[in-house]
N, C-alpha and C positions, 0 to 999 in steps of 0.2 A: 534457618536453612543451613544444613551442613555443606561445607564447601570442599571437604577433602576429596570427594569423588571428582569434583571439577578439576582440581589441580592434578590429580593422578591421571585422569584421562587426557588432560591437556599435555602433560609432560610426555606421556607415552606417544601421543599423536605427533607432537613436535619432533621427538626423537626419531620416530619412524620416517617422518617427512624429510628430516635432515639427512638421515642415513641413506634414504632412497635417492635424494638429490645428489649426494656425493657419488653414489654407485653409478647413477645415470651419467653424471658428468665424466667419470672415469671411463665408462664403457664407450662413450662417444668421442673419445680423444681423436680418433682417426677421421671423424666426419668433418666435412668442410661446409661452411654456410656463411652467408653474409647477413643473416637475419638480425635486425637490431635488438639489443637488450632493453630492459625496462628503463634504463636511464638515458636512452637516446631520444631525439625529438619525436619519435613515433608516439611515445607516451607522455613525455615530460614537457614538450613545448607548450607555451601559452598560446591557445588557439581560440578562434571565434567559433562557437558551437551552434550557430544559428541555422546551419544547413546539414542535411543528412551526410554529405560527403565529409564535412569536417568532423562530425560525430564518428564516422567510420575510422578516420585517421587515429582518433583518440582511443577507440575501443576495439581495435583489432585483436582477435584471439581471446575474446571474453567468453566466460562459461556459457555453454549451450549455443554458442554462436558459430563456432568453426571459423572458416576463412571466407565465408560468403558475406559481402558487404550488405548493409541494410537496404540500399537502393535496388539490389538484385533479389531481395527476399520477397516471395509472393505473399505479403502480409502488410497491413496498414500499421505503421508505427509512429507514435508521437514522441518527440524528444524535448525535454525541458532541461536546459543547462543551468549551471551555477550562476553564469552571467545573467541569465534571464531572471533567476530568483533574486539576485542582488539588485538588479534594476527595479524590480517590483516591490522591494522591501519585504520579501517573504522570508520568515524564519521558521515556519512549521510545515512539515511534510503534507499534512492534510490540505493546507491552503495552497500549496504548490500544485496539487492535483486539480484544483479549480481551473487551471490554465489549459486543461485538456477537455474539449467539449464532449468526449466520450465517457467522462467520469463524473458521477454525481455523489453527493454525500449521503450517508446512511446513519441510522441510529448508532451513537458512539458510546453507549453505556454511561450516560451522565458526563460525557466529555473526557473520559479516561483512556480512550484509545482511538486510533484512526480507523475509520470505517467508510467504505466506498463501494460503489457498483460500477462495473465497466460494461457498456453496451447492454444495460438492463439487468444484469445478474450480479448479485451481491453475496451469495453463499448464505451462511447461517447468520441471521440478523442479531443473534444473541452472543456473537463472538466477533473479535476484531477481524478485519479483512487481512488476507494473506498477501505477501509480496516477497520478492527476492532481494537480497543484498549480496552483491558479488556472486550471484549464482546460488546462494543458499537460502532456503525458505525460512523466514523469520515470522511467519504467520502463526506458528505454534508457540504457545506461551503468552507472555504479557510484555507489550512493547511501549505502553504509555502513548504519549503524543510525541512523535519523533521530531527532532530538530533537523534543520537543513544544514547545520554547520559542517557536516562531514560529507555532504552530497556533491559529487562532481556533475552527475547527470542523472535524470530520471527518464526511463523509457517506458512508454505505455504501449505494450505489444498486444495488439487487438486480435481477437479470435482465440479459440481454445489452444492451450499450450500443453495439454497432457501428453501429447505425443513426444514431447521433449522433457518438460519439467516435472511430470508426474501429476498427481491429483490436483484439480483446480476447476475454476469456473469457465464456462464457454465464452464469456464476454471478453476476457483477456487477462494478461499477466502484467503486473507492475514490477519493474526491475530498477534497482538503485545501484549505481556504480559509485563507490566512495573515492575520496581524494587519496592519492598515493604519495609516498615519500619521493623527494627530489634531492639531487646531489648539489644543487646550488642553494645557498642560504636565502630564505625569503619567509615572510610572515606578516601578520597584521594583528591588531587589537581593535575591536570596534565596540563602542558603547552606544546603546539606543535608549532614549527616554521618550515616553509618550503618555497619552491620556490614560486614566485609570491607574495612575502610579506605575506605569510600565517601566521596568528596569531590566534591560537585557544586555548581556555582555557576551561577545563572541571572539574567539582567538584562533590563530593558526600559525604554526611554526614548523619549518622543515629545513633540513641541512644534511650534508654528508658527514658521516663519522670517519670514513676512509674512502679510498677509491672504489671500494666494492660494497660498502654498507651505508645506507641512509636511513634516517628516521623522520617521523612526522608526528606531531601531536596537535590536535585541534578539539574544539568543543565549545560549549556555551553554558551560561548560567542565567536563569531568569527568576526574578522575584517580583511578581506583579499582582495587583488586584485586577478585577475584570469589571465589565459593565453589569454583571450580575451581583446583586447584593450578597455580601458575606461569602462570595466565591473568589478564591485567590488561586494562584498558580506558581509553584516553585519547581524548578527543574534543573538538574545538573547532568550534563552530557559530556563525557570525555572519550576520546578516540585516539589512543597511542597506536602507532604502527611502525613496522621495521621492514626494510627491503635489503636483501643480501643477494648480490650478483655473484654466485659461486664461480661462474665462468662466463664466457661470452655467449653461451647458449643455455645456461641454467640459472634460475633465480628462485628465491623463496620470499614470500611476502607474508607477514604476520600482522594481524589487527586485533585490537582489544576494544570492547565496548563496555562502558560503565554508565549506568543510568540510575538516577535517584530522583523520583518525582513525587510531589505532593499536590493534591487538589481535592476539594470536597466533591463528592459525587452529586451532580446537579442534573435533575430530570427536566429542568426547564419550567414551562408554564402550562396552565390548562386553558383550553378554548371551548366555550360552550355555545351551542347553537350556531357554530361557524362564524361567530362574531370575533374576528381576529383583531379588530380595532379596540375591543374592550380588554384585551390581554395586556397585562403590565409586563413589559419585556425585561425589566430588571428585578422583579420580585422573586424572592427565594422562599420556597415552601418546605424546605427540609428542616433540619434541626442543627443550629450552629454548635451544639454540644457534641455532635458526632465528629467534628474535626475533619481532617483530610483523609482520603484514601492514599495509600503509599504504594507506588510501583517501583520495584527495583529489578535491575538486571545486570548480570556480569557475563559477557560473551567473549569468545575467542574464535578467530578464523585464521587458518594457515593454508597457504596455497603454494604449490611448486609448479613452475612452468619450465618446460624443457623443449628446445628445438632439436628434434630428431634428425632432420635433414633440411634441405632448402625448402621443402614443401610440406613437411609433416611436423606436428607439434603435439606435445603431451601436457595435460593439465590435471593435477590431482591435489587433494587437500581434505580438510575437515573443518567442521564448525561445532562448537560446544557452547551451550548457553543455559544459564540458570536464571529464572525470573520468578517474581512473586507479586501478588496483588492482594492487599489487606486494607480493611477499613470497615466502617459502619455507616449506614445512611438511613434517612427517614424519607420514604417516597410516597407520593400520592397513590392511594389504593385504586387499582384498575377495575376490580370486580364490581359490577353495578349493584350486586346484592350487599356489598359492604361499604359502598360509597354514599355519603350524605349530600355532597355538593349539588347533585341534580335536583334536590328538593329544598335545601337550605343553603343559600349563598354565603353564609357565615361559617360553614363547617366543611372543610376539605379533609376527608378521612385519609389517614396515612398508615403505612405499615413500616416495620423496622427490619433491617437486614444487617447481618454481620458476616463479613467474608474473610476467608483465609485460604488463598489459592497459591499453590507452589508448583512450579514446572521446571523440567530440565529436558533438553533436546540435544542429541548428538547426531550429526550428519557427516558422512564421508562420501567422496565422489572421485571418479577418475574418468577422463575422456581423452581420446586422441582425435586429431582432425588433420586433414591434408588433402592434397590433390594428386590424382593418378590418371593416367591415360589408359582406357580400356576400349578395345574395338574402335580405336581412332577417335574416341570422344573423351573430353575432359570430365572427370568425376571429382566432385568435392565432397569428401566423406566426413561424417561426424559420428563417432562410435563411443559409447560410454555407459557408465552404470553408476548408481548411487544407492545409499542405504541410510535410513534414519531409525533412531530409537528414541521414542518420546514418552515421558512419564509426567502425569499431572495428578496432584492431590487437591480435591475440592471439598471445602468445608463451608457450609452456609447455614447460619441460624436465622430464624425469622419469627416475627410476631405479627398477627393480624386480628382484627375484630371478628367476632363470630358472624357467620353469614346470616343476613336478614335480621340481625339483632337491633339495628339502629343505634348501636353503641357509639357515643361521641368521644369515647376515650382516645386521647392522642390526636384528635382532629384539630386543625388549625384554622383560624379565621384569616382568609386571604387578604382582607382589607385592614387587618390589625394583627399581624403575626405575633404570637407569644412563644418565645423560645425557652421559657422557664418551666415547661411541663416536665413532670416525672416521666422518664423513659421506661416503657414496659420491658419486662424481661423476655428475652427471646428463647426459643428452643430449637433443637436440631431439625433442619429441613433436609439438608443433603450432606452426606459424609461418604465420599467414595474415592477410590484411587483407580487410575486408568493407565494402561500401558499400550503403546502402539509400536509396532515394528513393520517396516515396509522396505522392500528393495525393488529396484527396477533396472532394466537394461534398455538402451535405445540405440537406434541406428538411423542415419539419414544420409541421403546421397542427392546432391543437386548436379544433374547431368547437363552439360552445355551442348545444345543441339545446334551447332554452327555458331555464327557470330552474334545472333540476335535472340535466340530462343533457348530456354532451359526448362527442365522438368525436375521437380523436387519430390522424392519418395522417402517416406520415413515411417517408423513405427516404434512403439515402446510397449514393453511387457512389465506389469507390476504385480507384486504379491504383497498383500496387506493382511496384517493380523492385529486384532484388538482384544484386550482383556479388561473387564471392568469388575471391580468388587464393590458392592454397596454395603457399607457397614451398618446402616440403619435397618436393613432388611436381612442382613447376613446372607447375601445372595451374590453369586458370581455369574457372569455371562461373558461369552466370548464369540468371536466371529473370525473367519478367515476367508478372504476373497482374492480373486485375481482379475486382471483386466488387460486386454490388448487393444491399443489405440493406434490407428493408422493416420497418416497425414499425406496429402497429395497436393502439389501446387505446380502451376505453370506460369512462366514469365516470358513475355515477348516484347522486344524493343521495336516499336514502330519506326522511331527515328532515334538519333543519338540523345534526344531530349525527352522522349516519351516512352514509358514502359506500361504495358498492360499486364495484368496478372489475375489469376484466380486460384482459389485453394479450397480444399475440403479437409476437415479434421474431426476426429472424435475425441471425447474426453470422459473423465469420471471423477467422482468425489465420494469417499466412503460415507455410509450412513451409520451412525452409532446405534447400539441397542438391539433388542430382539422383538420379534412380532408375537402375536397371541399364541402361536404354536411353539415358541421358544427358539425359533430359527433366526439366524442373522439376516438382516435386511440386505437386499441387493444394493450396490452402490448407485448413486445418482449417475446417470449417463447423459451425454450431450453430443450433439452433432451440429456442425456449423459449416456454412457455405458462404463464400465471399468472392466478389468480383470488383476489381478496381483498376485505377490508373495512377501513375506517378509521373510527374514531369518537372523538368528544370532546364532553363535555357543555358546556352553556352556561356553567357556573361555572368551567370550566377546571380541574376537580379530578380528572377521570377521563378517560383517553384510552387508545387502544391500536390495534392492528391485528392482523389474522390473514391469512395467505396460504397457498395451496397452489400449488406450482410443479412443472413437469415440463420438463426440459431434456435435449437430446441433442447429442452432438458426434461428428462423423464425420471421416474422412480423417486420423486420428491415425497418426503414423509407427510402423510395426512392422517386424520383420525380414521381408524378402521370401522367402517359402517356396521360390521357384524359384531364388533366388540369395542365400543368407544373408549374403554380404558387402555387400549393399546393403539399403536400406530401401524400404518401400512404404507407401502411404496406405491401409491396410486396417483400421485400428483404429476401434472405435466405443465410446462410453461414454454412460451415462445417469445422470441425477441427478434424483430427485423427492423431495418432502417437504412438511412443514408448518412454518410459523413463527408464533409467537404472542408478542405484546408488550403488556404492560399497565403503565400508570403511574397512580398514585393519590395524591392529596394527602389523607392521613388527617386532618391538621389544617393550620392555616395554616403551621405550622413543621415538619411531618413529611411526607415523601413516600416511597413505595416504588416500585420498578420490578422487574418480573418479565419475563424473556424466555426462550423455549424454542424450539429448532428440532430437527426430526427430518429427517435427510438420508440417503437411500438412494442412494449413489453406487457404481456398479459398471460393469464392462465389459459391452458389449452383444453381443460376439462373441468367439470364440476367436482369440487373436493370439499372436505370438511376440515376446518382449521383444528390441528391437534391440541392447541392450548385452550381454545375457547369453545370448541364443539359447534362452531357456527359454519353454516354452509357458504362456500365461496363459489359463486356461479362461474361458468365458463366465460371467458372473455374479460374477466375482472383485471384491472390494472395491478401491477406489482408496486409495492410500497416504496415511496421516495424516488420513484423513477419519473423524470420529466420527459415528455415527448419531445420538447424543443429546448435545446441548449445552444447558446452562442457565445463566442469570445472574440473580442477585438482589442488589438494593442497597436499603439503608435509609439515609435522610438525615434528620437532625434538627438544627434550628437553635434555639439557646437564648440566654439572657442570664444571665450569672453575675456578680453584683456590678457591674452596668453594663458588663460586657465581653461582646461578641458571641462566641458559641462554636458550634462545629460538631462533631457526632458522627455517624459513619457506619460501615457495614459493607458489604462486598461478598462474595458467595459465587459462585464459578465452578465449574461441573461440566462435565467433558469425558469422554465415554464412551470405551470402548476403540477402538483404531484399528489398522489394518494397518500394521506397521512395516517391511515389506520387500516390494517388488513381486513378487519371484520366490519368496517363501516364504509361502504362505497361513496357515501355522501360527504365524508370528511376529506376535503381537498385543500392542501396548502397552496396559497396564492402564488402566482408568478412574481418575479422581482428582477430588477436591473440595478446593478451596482457600478458606480463610476469611481475610479481611483486615479489620483494624480501623483507623479513622482518626479523628483528633480535632484541632481547631485552636482557638486562643484569640486574639482580637483584643485585645492588651494595651492599646493606645491607638490613636489615629488613624493612627499611622505604623508601629507595630510589631505583628507577629503571630508566634505560635509554632504549629508543626504537628508531630504525632506520627503515625507509621505503623507498624503491625505487619503484616507480610506472611507468609502461610502460618502462621497462628496455631498450628495443631496439628502443625507440622513434618512435613507429609505428604511421603513419598518418592514422587516421580512422574517421568514421562518425557514431555517436551513434544512431541518429534518424533523422527523417525528416517529415515534413508536405507537402512540395512542393520543387521543385528544387531550388526555391529562398529562402526557409526557411529550411535550412539543418544545423544541429548542429554538428560541428566537436568535436572530443574527445580531451582529455587533453594529451599533449606530455609528454616526460620524465620529471619527477619531483622527488624531494627528500623532506623528512621531518624528523625531529628529535623531540622526546618527552622526557620530564623529568617528572616523577611521584613521588610524595611524598604521602605515605599512612600511616595510623595510625589505 
């Protein structure tokens, strides 16, 4: 991949940001404000993030947030802090999301990216799930399996976010806030060793360069085997960042992302006749000669923050990211007409694929937020706009046996795998380039109606353009669509401790391609309604929330019944349910958290699957969505011979799930996992940590695309960590 475009755009954007910051600072010389800068305790202090209030202290004036605190927002929001992740021994983003009962795992393309569904909706199951990092969408392109080394907090913002964030799913939006530079020297180095030859190193260091400039660099490196035969994982993550306080009201923050990851593409195991006990959870049915898929990324983010006055703020910046996804794999053949395993248990038919995907994504945004009094009422405004330019090149070569031929070429014996077979030559399957450009403007106002009530009104307008050129067919196609999405919410404080809220929002997500008439598809559209309550007592020892939601999504691509070679926007799906979360401090040193969600996600009409041509009846379950999900955690802090200690346990329950869209009888069984954690602060600099995951060695299956592509979960495993901090 050529990088000269990356550095040219980055240099230009940084120069523009810096020039703008200086101009803004100079023009605001006469303004007076006491608003703290980024190096004050508002952002930099070490705080306990277990409650919403503490999260708000840390993340005031974040992108798309404005000045409205989370507790006042008419929306259910889960927060997962870096402290919580450290206590649970979690080092991967996908595993962190298991701590939210509203999120369930989806097909992850052989374990090469993070994929999840929120409140029953997952988006395109053939692509990684989208999420925000510091307000920028990183769902476009290739992210690999994200490390938690640079994560300060994860926010699961439930319900459709298109009225603010642009295109997305109605279930919710995942937002990551990264660790920022500090002006006091501090850091740590941590080494983790575990089962399956796990070797993981994480580090973090930050310090001030001058009174106005601070830097931070953190990251991780992992070189581990896995519980899956012949499957290993190597990953390098680096995140340098720089903070410049130009004045007491203006600052610039720059962050870089470097990712280099290697892992064989692993489709998991096959399950016949729903006999999950017969599946060998460690068996690998690919080809070890394929080696690893390689995911690389180089990204830049730069943001300028400026305090315009005591009550108004400006935020602007850009993100530029290049990423690639390359490798070859040998996967179980899914077509029944090409698969031999159904008749001969010694022959699992396979296909070969070779991938070379390249992507680049540029995004810029600007917003202002603040408070004004109109007609005697306090108005909290958020006004902004953003634009992105995304380009992706997709090259896929493939080999398959002839349909109905019964050809055993390249089949593997599952009971005695032979990896010495000659690999068939592949031919071009896909060779195309795609360009997307989209811009949007949004406005939101939360009006305070007295001391206890508020109403939130917002809307966003988007213009989307897409161009695709297919080199294999020498054919170009394009589409241009626009969407207007409103948002309405009401919050009412019954008491100082209890808030009631309700909200309604609409959303959209573009559909790629053209229909049988050569016309662009209408985008997927969604509507969502939610009613809930949040509470927290004055002593900060008991808090929680409860919510009921109902979401619908239309214009889902299905096979066109009048022309099965094409797709049509005829599909509809619904998701409704209840969520409950409780947190209680039993003593000053012990707290418990309980979360539960019930999600009824299903098709709202009869459709035809566009990939398989199979009829999907109305009321069919959505793939990998559990109706019942529950999380429980217990955390206890103690003092042992003048040494600080921590003991904790987490229990995760995931109900049964549909494992294959076209087979309603293929159901992944429910499972419960119990994990134990303990740590000991030996002295001011040194600490030890111990984790036992899947304590009872439960055999489980975390997600599936097809009965022949089903991913088993990790069995009982141990790990120990040594951390030196300064």
